[in-house]
Backbone as CSV, one residue per row, in Angstrom:
resi,resn,N_x,N_y,N_z,CA_x,CA_y,CA_z,C_x,C_y,C_z
1,MET,1.211,-1.102,-0.320,-0.541,-0.394,-0.297,0.478,1.717,0.130
2,SER,0.413,2.224,-0.860,1.573,3.075,-1.154,0.626,4.578,0.658
3,LYS,2.066,5.199,0.602,1.894,6.355,1.803,0.952,7.525,0.832
4,LYS,0.618,7.472,1.999,-0.761,9.050,1.108,1.243,10.537,1.658
5,SER,0.777,11.455,0.570,2.293,12.151,0.721,2.326,12.523,1.692
6,GLN,3.044,13.335,2.291,2.147,14.600,3.694,2.404,16.483,3.003
7,LYS,1.768,16.915,3.088,1.917,18.113,2.021,2.717,19.159,4.086
8,SER,3.687,19.945,3.655,4.635,20.642,4.631,3.224,21.717,4.699
9,ASP,2.445,22.017,5.770,1.884,23.260,6.648,2.921,24.172,7.379
10,CYS,2.082,25.007,5.391,4.314,26.420,6.342,3.124,27.675,7.226
11,GLY,1.939,27.360,7.425,0.773,28.732,8.133,0.673,29.501,7.649
12,ALA,-0.680,30.298,8.311,-0.909,31.012,7.260,-0.442,32.041,7.242
13,GLN,0.617,32.648,7.635,1.601,33.445,8.262,2.723,33.900,6.943
14,GLN,3.068,32.827,6.492,4.019,32.280,5.681,4.187,32.012,4.050
15,LEU,4.353,33.318,3.590,4.223,32.921,2.068,4.540,31.911,0.816
16,SER,4.266,31.042,-0.150,5.319,31.192,-1.001,5.984,32.336,-1.727
17,VAL,7.864,31.158,-1.915,8.289,32.644,-3.001,7.402,33.171,-4.228
18,PHE,6.364,32.546,-4.780,5.846,32.591,-5.384,4.567,33.594,-5.456
19,ASP,4.199,33.288,-4.334,3.462,34.968,-3.518,4.147,36.262,-3.051
20,LEU,5.566,35.987,-2.326,6.212,37.117,-1.946,6.830,37.555,-3.197
21,LEU,7.390,37.187,-4.871,7.459,37.286,-6.011,6.726,38.080,-6.597
22,ARG,5.427,37.741,-6.744,4.088,38.425,-6.671,3.770,39.920,-6.142
23,GLN,3.739,39.764,-4.818,3.439,40.884,-4.522,4.503,42.154,-4.674
24,VAL,5.426,41.552,-4.361,7.134,42.290,-5.249,6.941,43.257,-6.142
25,GLN,6.270,42.701,-7.435,5.497,42.493,-8.639,5.205,43.843,-8.334
26,SER,3.305,43.987,-7.810,2.843,44.314,-7.610,3.168,45.155,-6.074
27,ASP,3.494,45.911,-5.996,4.732,46.760,-4.839,5.088,47.868,-6.184
28,LYS,6.015,46.775,-6.622,6.859,48.260,-8.898,5.598,48.406,-9.076
29,THR,4.822,47.799,-8.687,3.936,48.661,-10.082,3.179,49.680,-9.379
30,GLN,2.466,49.524,-8.561,1.751,50.339,-7.544,3.309,51.255,-7.112
31,ALA,4.043,51.771,-6.527,5.043,52.368,-7.101,5.560,53.816,-7.761
32,ARG,5.706,52.587,-8.638,5.465,54.281,-10.279,4.596,54.736,-9.521
33,SER,3.348,54.423,-9.284,2.111,55.004,-10.047,2.090,56.091,-8.471
34,ASP,2.664,56.365,-7.510,2.050,56.008,-6.399,3.349,57.125,-6.209
35,ALA,3.035,58.538,-5.410,3.967,59.685,-5.446,4.210,59.950,-3.974
36,GLY,6.024,59.871,-3.568,6.373,60.049,-2.509,6.277,59.022,-1.643
37,THR,6.342,57.191,-2.331,5.710,55.628,-2.007,7.584,55.780,-1.395
38,LEU,8.521,55.894,-2.443,10.033,55.564,-1.947,10.525,57.133,-0.372
39,ASP,9.809,57.324,-0.149,10.246,58.545,0.251,10.289,57.644,2.547
40,TYR,11.007,56.909,2.275,11.387,55.841,3.698,12.245,57.039,4.890
41,SER,12.302,57.901,4.357,13.385,58.650,5.311,13.556,58.444,6.788
42,ALA,11.645,58.274,7.614,11.668,58.097,8.570,12.175,56.729,9.630
43,LYS,11.723,56.331,8.263,11.711,54.470,8.624,13.283,53.804,8.507
44,LEU,14.203,54.787,7.788,15.285,54.475,7.551,16.066,54.977,9.001
45,ARG,15.839,56.466,9.007,16.697,56.558,10.132,16.163,56.120,11.874
46,ASP,14.773,55.253,11.714,14.548,54.302,12.992,15.470,53.241,13.448
47,ALA,15.689,52.922,12.234,16.276,51.446,11.851,17.255,51.692,12.128
48,LEU,18.277,52.998,11.364,19.519,53.314,12.169,19.641,53.653,13.701
49,SER,18.463,54.488,14.213,18.269,54.273,15.472,18.375,52.923,16.481
50,ALA,18.201,51.935,15.619,17.636,50.913,17.030,18.860,50.044,16.784
51,ALA,19.256,49.952,15.333,21.463,49.574,14.927,22.442,49.832,16.198
52,ILE,22.347,51.403,16.058,22.814,52.046,17.478,22.794,51.175,19.079
53,LYS,21.346,51.548,19.568,20.839,50.378,20.705,21.220,49.677,20.617
54,GLY,21.445,48.456,19.329,21.158,47.414,19.338,22.899,47.050,19.493
55,CYS,23.977,47.786,19.681,25.500,47.749,19.140,26.293,47.465,19.988
56,PRO,27.021,45.934,20.386,26.946,46.449,22.025,28.255,47.322,22.173
57,MET,28.103,48.096,21.120,29.606,49.518,21.041,28.937,50.304,20.962
58,GLY,29.789,51.286,22.113,29.108,53.123,21.806,29.344,53.797,20.353
59,ILE,28.684,54.651,20.405,28.932,55.234,19.004,29.837,55.908,19.140
60,HIS,30.826,56.296,19.964,32.401,57.227,19.635,33.414,55.791,18.816
61,GLN,32.464,55.234,19.294,32.971,53.222,19.139,32.985,53.129,17.459
62,ILE,31.576,53.254,17.174,30.539,52.714,15.958,31.397,53.799,14.984
63,ALA,31.398,55.202,15.203,32.066,56.165,14.030,33.874,55.806,13.594
64,GLY,33.977,55.263,15.009,35.474,55.391,14.852,35.544,54.290,13.729
65,GLU,34.488,53.166,13.637,34.656,52.237,13.248,34.795,51.921,11.820
66,MET,34.212,53.024,11.850,32.975,53.178,10.055,33.884,54.070,10.110
67,SER,34.691,55.091,10.395,35.772,55.893,10.177,37.187,55.403,9.268
68,HIS,37.275,54.160,9.656,38.436,52.958,9.315,38.044,52.538,7.956
69,LEU,36.398,51.771,8.202,36.101,51.533,7.165,36.104,52.451,5.649
70,VAL,35.883,53.511,5.821,35.554,54.212,4.574,36.297,55.116,4.332
71,GLY,37.797,55.114,4.605,38.460,56.804,5.048,38.398,57.893,4.712
72,ARG,37.772,58.124,6.220,36.819,59.473,6.301,36.562,59.655,7.624
73,THR,36.521,61.156,8.284,36.518,61.021,9.200,34.713,60.774,9.831
74,ILE,34.400,59.822,10.850,32.746,60.265,10.992,32.697,60.678,12.833
75,THR,32.668,61.883,12.511,31.510,61.700,14.066,31.609,60.917,14.827
76,ALA,30.616,61.468,16.135,29.642,60.855,16.535,28.163,61.916,16.590
77,GLU,28.704,62.604,16.648,27.263,63.492,16.350,26.812,63.963,14.411
78,MET,27.388,63.945,14.180,27.267,62.984,12.156,26.056,61.925,12.644
79,MET,26.227,61.076,12.884,25.418,59.745,13.486,23.997,60.201,14.554
80,TYR,24.492,60.946,15.034,23.536,62.094,16.407,22.048,62.236,15.155
81,SER,22.713,63.601,13.821,22.508,64.311,12.927,21.662,63.140,12.431
82,TRP,22.100,62.001,11.420,21.269,61.534,11.137,20.101,60.866,11.068
83,THR,19.686,60.046,12.745,18.454,59.515,13.564,17.824,61.096,14.792
84,ARG,18.073,61.597,14.874,17.667,62.700,15.764,16.857,63.268,14.272
85,ARG,15.334,63.729,14.847,14.238,64.220,14.366,13.445,65.392,14.594
86,SER,14.242,66.380,15.812,14.885,67.903,16.255,15.381,68.345,14.972
87,ASP,15.520,67.579,14.171,15.777,68.908,12.865,14.356,69.544,12.135
88,GLU,13.669,68.321,11.468,13.033,68.079,11.224,11.613,69.313,11.832
89,LEU,11.806,68.959,13.061,10.302,69.636,13.902,11.148,71.283,14.368
90,ASN,12.100,71.042,14.137,12.884,72.828,14.434,12.987,73.764,12.989
91,GLY,12.395,73.397,11.994,12.481,73.812,10.824,13.377,73.209,10.050
92,ARG,14.457,73.151,10.520,16.091,72.624,9.925,15.843,71.738,9.378
93,SER,16.690,72.210,7.639,16.813,70.369,6.734,17.445,69.414,7.485
94,PRO,16.609,68.806,7.527,16.889,67.133,7.969,18.033,66.447,6.866
95,ARG,19.119,65.928,8.319,20.588,65.431,7.454,19.910,63.513,7.434
96,TYR,20.979,63.310,6.481,20.579,61.993,6.050,22.053,61.262,6.569
97,ILE,22.343,59.394,6.791,23.274,59.243,6.200,23.673,58.865,4.804
98,PRO,25.397,59.238,4.071,25.324,59.292,3.183,24.833,57.471,2.092
99,ALA,24.957,57.608,1.214,24.761,56.306,0.766,26.054,55.129,0.539
100,GLU,27.033,56.163,0.761,28.281,55.136,0.808,28.703,55.247,2.046
101,TYR,28.519,55.126,3.034,28.354,54.721,4.687,27.961,54.092,5.183
102,LEU,26.224,53.122,4.503,25.172,52.132,4.716,26.523,50.716,4.809
103,PRO,27.038,51.165,4.085,27.869,49.426,3.887,28.641,49.059,5.018
104,ALA,29.337,49.931,6.101,30.251,50.530,6.365,29.448,49.969,8.449
105,PHE,28.928,51.242,8.080,27.573,51.140,9.063,27.463,49.722,9.848
106,CYS,26.605,49.477,8.467,25.650,47.405,9.079,26.711,46.829,9.512
107,ARG,28.230,47.351,8.509,29.038,45.917,9.305,29.632,45.835,10.666
108,VAL,30.060,47.222,10.601,30.318,48.099,11.717,29.036,47.050,12.947
109,THR,28.064,47.357,13.141,27.113,47.645,14.031,25.968,46.360,13.110
110,GLY,26.782,45.063,13.412,26.105,43.493,12.333,24.068,43.467,12.491
111,ASP,23.873,45.006,12.027,22.573,45.085,11.388,22.202,45.282,10.271
112,ASN,21.741,44.766,9.492,21.741,44.743,7.655,20.383,45.543,7.125
113,THR,19.765,45.418,8.694,17.891,46.248,9.017,17.988,47.741,7.192
114,PRO,19.232,48.829,7.432,19.322,49.859,7.173,19.918,49.434,5.442
115,LEU,20.106,48.593,5.618,20.674,48.350,4.080,19.281,47.849,3.251
116,LEU,18.818,46.931,3.812,17.432,46.191,3.878,16.658,46.849,3.486
117,ILE,15.738,47.662,3.933,15.727,48.876,3.363,15.352,49.530,2.451
118,MET,16.364,49.934,2.203,16.862,50.470,0.888,17.196,49.669,-0.439
119,VAL,17.464,48.771,-0.030,17.027,47.184,-0.942,16.038,46.578,-1.956
120,GLU,15.246,46.748,-0.070,13.704,46.676,-0.926,12.845,47.897,-1.377
121,LEU,13.263,49.429,-1.494,12.525,49.675,-1.998,13.045,49.655,-4.479
122,THR,13.982,48.541,-3.980,14.005,48.839,-5.384,13.376,47.175,-5.555
123,GLY,12.661,47.324,-5.208,12.090,45.375,-4.954,13.409,43.962,-5.749
124,SER,14.190,44.715,-4.754,14.889,43.738,-4.844,15.455,42.042,-3.162
125,PHE,16.258,41.602,-3.348,16.689,40.667,-2.129,17.883,40.703,-1.769
126,LEU,18.164,41.052,-0.687,19.329,41.130,0.332,19.247,39.679,0.322
127,VAL,20.704,39.240,-0.303,20.956,37.654,0.115,22.754,37.454,0.990
128,PRO,22.298,37.290,2.413,23.387,36.969,3.497,24.663,35.765,2.454
129,GLY,25.431,36.072,2.528,26.888,35.575,2.196,26.313,33.592,2.502
130,ALA,26.161,33.686,2.798,25.703,31.659,2.794,25.053,31.420,1.769
131,GLU,23.566,32.245,0.997,23.023,32.051,0.558,23.085,31.850,-1.035
132,ALA,24.206,32.894,-1.384,24.916,34.057,-1.622,25.346,33.343,-3.077
133,LEU,26.240,31.893,-1.360,27.348,30.800,-1.974,26.286,29.953,-2.614
134,ARG,25.391,29.755,-2.091,24.126,28.668,-2.208,23.739,28.568,-3.499
135,ALA,23.023,30.414,-4.000,22.894,30.561,-5.866,23.282,30.703,-5.686
136,GLU,24.890,30.716,-6.155,25.749,31.153,-7.018,26.082,28.993,-7.224
137,ILE,26.144,27.870,-6.348,26.424,26.949,-6.873,25.689,26.282,-7.738
138,GLN,24.289,27.220,-6.911,22.945,25.879,-8.237,23.228,26.444,-9.531
139,ARG,23.297,28.123,-9.477,23.380,28.102,-11.140,24.392,27.827,-11.947
140,LEU,25.715,26.899,-11.046,26.931,26.723,-11.902,26.705,25.356,-11.975
141,ASP,25.750,24.816,-10.689,24.996,23.473,-11.154,24.271,23.826,-12.554
142,GLU,23.162,24.467,-13.384,22.891,24.650,-13.804,23.403,24.500,-14.575
143,GLN,24.909,25.004,-15.443,25.052,25.499,-15.959,26.227,24.064,-17.130
144,ARG,26.535,23.576,-15.631,26.348,22.003,-16.002,25.644,20.949,-16.215
145,ARG,24.329,20.603,-16.090,23.466,20.159,-16.335,23.638,20.362,-18.517
146,ASP,23.310,21.892,-18.794,22.706,22.320,-19.702,24.256,22.142,-20.786
147,LEU,25.425,22.312,-19.986,26.727,21.676,-20.701,26.339,20.098,-21.290
148,GLY,26.192,19.760,-20.098,26.023,17.556,-20.401,25.172,17.501,-21.203
149,ASP,23.840,18.189,-21.335,23.072,18.586,-22.769,23.601,18.184,-24.216
150,GLN,24.321,19.587,-24.362,25.069,20.159,-25.425,25.791,19.224,-25.689
151,ILE,26.592,18.356,-24.761,27.900,17.569,-24.724,27.317,16.714,-25.787
152,ARG,25.562,16.136,-24.957,25.649,14.857,-25.284,24.642,14.741,-26.685
153,ARG,23.982,15.728,-27.175,23.829,16.701,-28.745,25.041,16.618,-29.035
154,ARG,25.917,17.041,-28.978,26.857,17.065,-29.894,27.428,15.680,-30.659
155,ARG,27.012,14.611,-29.829,28.132,13.551,-29.475,27.147,12.521,-30.796
156,VAL,26.049,13.022,-30.612,24.569,11.562,-31.352,24.678,12.013,-32.609
157,LEU,24.581,13.496,-33.037,25.542,14.321,-34.634,26.518,14.107,-34.270
158,LEU,27.933,12.938,-34.081,28.728,13.047,-34.311,28.866,11.994,-34.864
159,GLU,28.317,11.496,-33.743,27.751,8.983,-34.757,26.683,9.020,-35.371
160,GLU,25.948,10.392,-35.804,25.450,10.348,-37.015,25.830,11.141,-38.124
161,PHE,27.366,11.627,-37.846,28.196,11.562,-39.146,29.214,10.411,-39.594
162,GLY,29.081,9.990,-38.696,30.351,8.858,-38.468,29.960,7.221,-39.406
163,LYS,28.152,7.519,-39.501,27.634,6.608,-40.632,28.057,6.894,-41.703
């Protein structure tokens, strides 16, 4: 007697990969038509604050490590200015973290959330190092299978020519 195959129960909350891709595509389409939908400055500011709070280093140490990584001086005051909301409330122009500092910030704090926010705005995905390697291996395996198929077809052709 054959066994019934069991379906995995992903739960109501978890999306399948296809559902997730459909949602991203829908978000992309909606983002094209809605003015201001890519203004995530408050969300980014909150993520920066949370990363600083969650980091075991103090803000001065974070600034020093970032300065070392980017080769420019980054001060704690600069970092405070990237995270405070009082500038907007007091009529001053808000300050933002320069995009070229984001990788250093994420590496030093150990929190990729600010970078994830930026990547998600483009409708893309950020894949951690190990997952990126797995994806690369999968791609190479597919190429190897394709090459094997091409070699087999050419051998068949060669045999046809030999007859």
